[in-house]
Backbone as numpy.savetxt, mean C-alpha at the origin, in Angstrom:
# Nx Ny Nz CAx CAy CAz Cx Cy Cz
-1.43 19.31 24.46 -1.58 18.08 23.30 -0.93 17.05 23.85
-1.77 15.83 23.55 -1.06 14.45 23.73 -0.01 13.96 23.33
0.94 13.43 24.28 2.25 12.82 23.47 1.91 12.28 22.61
2.31 12.12 21.44 2.39 10.93 20.38 2.83 9.56 20.82
2.03 8.74 20.40 2.43 7.24 20.67 3.10 6.57 19.69
4.49 6.02 20.08 5.32 5.45 19.03 4.97 4.06 19.16
4.72 3.05 18.13 4.75 1.79 18.31 5.50 0.87 17.69
6.31 -0.01 18.37 7.37 -0.79 17.85 6.97 -2.16 17.07
7.00 -2.23 16.37 6.71 -3.44 14.83 7.89 -4.35 14.49
7.41 -5.18 14.52 8.96 -6.64 14.67 8.71 -6.34 12.75
10.00 -6.85 12.28 10.30 -6.60 11.09 9.38 -7.28 10.61
8.77 -8.54 10.55 7.90 -9.65 9.93 6.44 -8.77 9.89
6.25 -8.34 11.12 5.26 -7.25 10.56 4.87 -6.57 9.82
5.75 -5.77 9.37 6.17 -4.68 8.65 5.93 -5.36 7.10
6.87 -6.29 7.05 6.76 -7.07 5.90 5.51 -7.51 5.68
4.76 -7.95 6.37 3.29 -8.94 6.15 2.42 -7.75 5.62
2.95 -6.46 6.35 1.97 -5.46 6.04 1.98 -4.88 4.87
3.24 -5.02 4.06 3.61 -4.67 3.10 3.15 -5.46 1.96
3.24 -6.63 2.29 2.78 -7.56 1.64 1.18 -7.15 1.06
0.66 -6.83 2.57 -0.90 -6.98 2.12 -1.18 -5.79 1.52
-0.78 -4.81 1.84 -1.00 -3.95 0.53 -0.59 -3.83 -1.01
0.30 -4.60 -1.06 0.78 -4.90 -2.43 -0.74 -5.68 -3.27
-1.12 -6.74 -2.19 -1.92 -7.50 -2.38 -3.04 -6.93 -3.13
-4.06 -6.18 -1.88 -5.00 -4.99 -1.88 -4.71 -4.30 -3.41
-3.34 -3.39 -3.56 -3.59 -2.89 -4.64 -4.05 -4.04 -5.69
-2.91 -4.71 -6.05 -3.64 -5.75 -7.17 -5.10 -5.88 -7.68
-5.36 -6.33 -6.31 -6.56 -6.53 -6.25 -7.72 -5.00 -6.99
-7.56 -4.67 -6.31 -8.32 -3.18 -6.85 -8.05 -2.82 -8.08
-6.83 -3.15 -8.75 -6.41 -2.51 -10.09 -7.20 -4.07 -11.30
-6.88 -5.26 -10.48 -8.08 -6.15 -11.14 -9.43 -5.54 -11.38
-10.26 -4.81 -10.28 -11.48 -5.34 -10.32 -11.74 -3.83 -11.02
-11.63 -2.89 -10.94 -11.42 -1.70 -11.66 -10.84 -1.72 -13.16
-10.32 -3.12 -13.45 -9.62 -3.32 -14.85 -8.38 -1.94 -15.11
-7.75 -1.35 -14.51 -6.82 -0.57 -15.08 -5.42 -1.13 -15.07
-4.98 -0.53 -16.01 -3.50 -1.16 -16.46 -2.63 -0.05 -15.56
-1.24 -0.74 -15.83 -0.48 -0.48 -15.08 0.11 1.49 -15.00
-0.40 1.96 -16.36 0.11 3.07 -16.56 -0.90 3.93 -15.99
-2.23 3.70 -16.19 -3.06 4.42 -15.53 -3.28 4.53 -13.95
-2.41 3.89 -13.51 -2.80 3.65 -11.69 -1.30 4.64 -11.71
-0.18 4.15 -12.59 0.92 5.45 -12.20 0.61 7.07 -12.52
-0.35 6.93 -13.83 -0.80 7.98 -14.19 -1.33 8.97 -12.52
-2.20 8.03 -12.60 -2.86 8.61 -10.87 -2.30 8.79 -9.82
-1.20 8.56 -10.00 -0.50 8.59 -8.23 0.50 9.32 -9.34
0.47 9.86 -9.94 1.49 11.19 -10.59 3.09 10.95 -10.57
3.23 9.50 -10.79 4.13 8.91 -11.16 4.37 8.60 -12.45
5.56 8.41 -13.08 5.73 8.00 -14.64 6.31 6.61 -14.88
């Protein structure tokens, strides 16, 4: 089995990726016109 590859990312890269994820989530939610509670219900979060 091939050895797994470990990547090292800077703190800035990780922060940028996290921010991008949040922006994508908000965009999808707006596009689908979902309210926060509906998103939480789908994710199984209270």
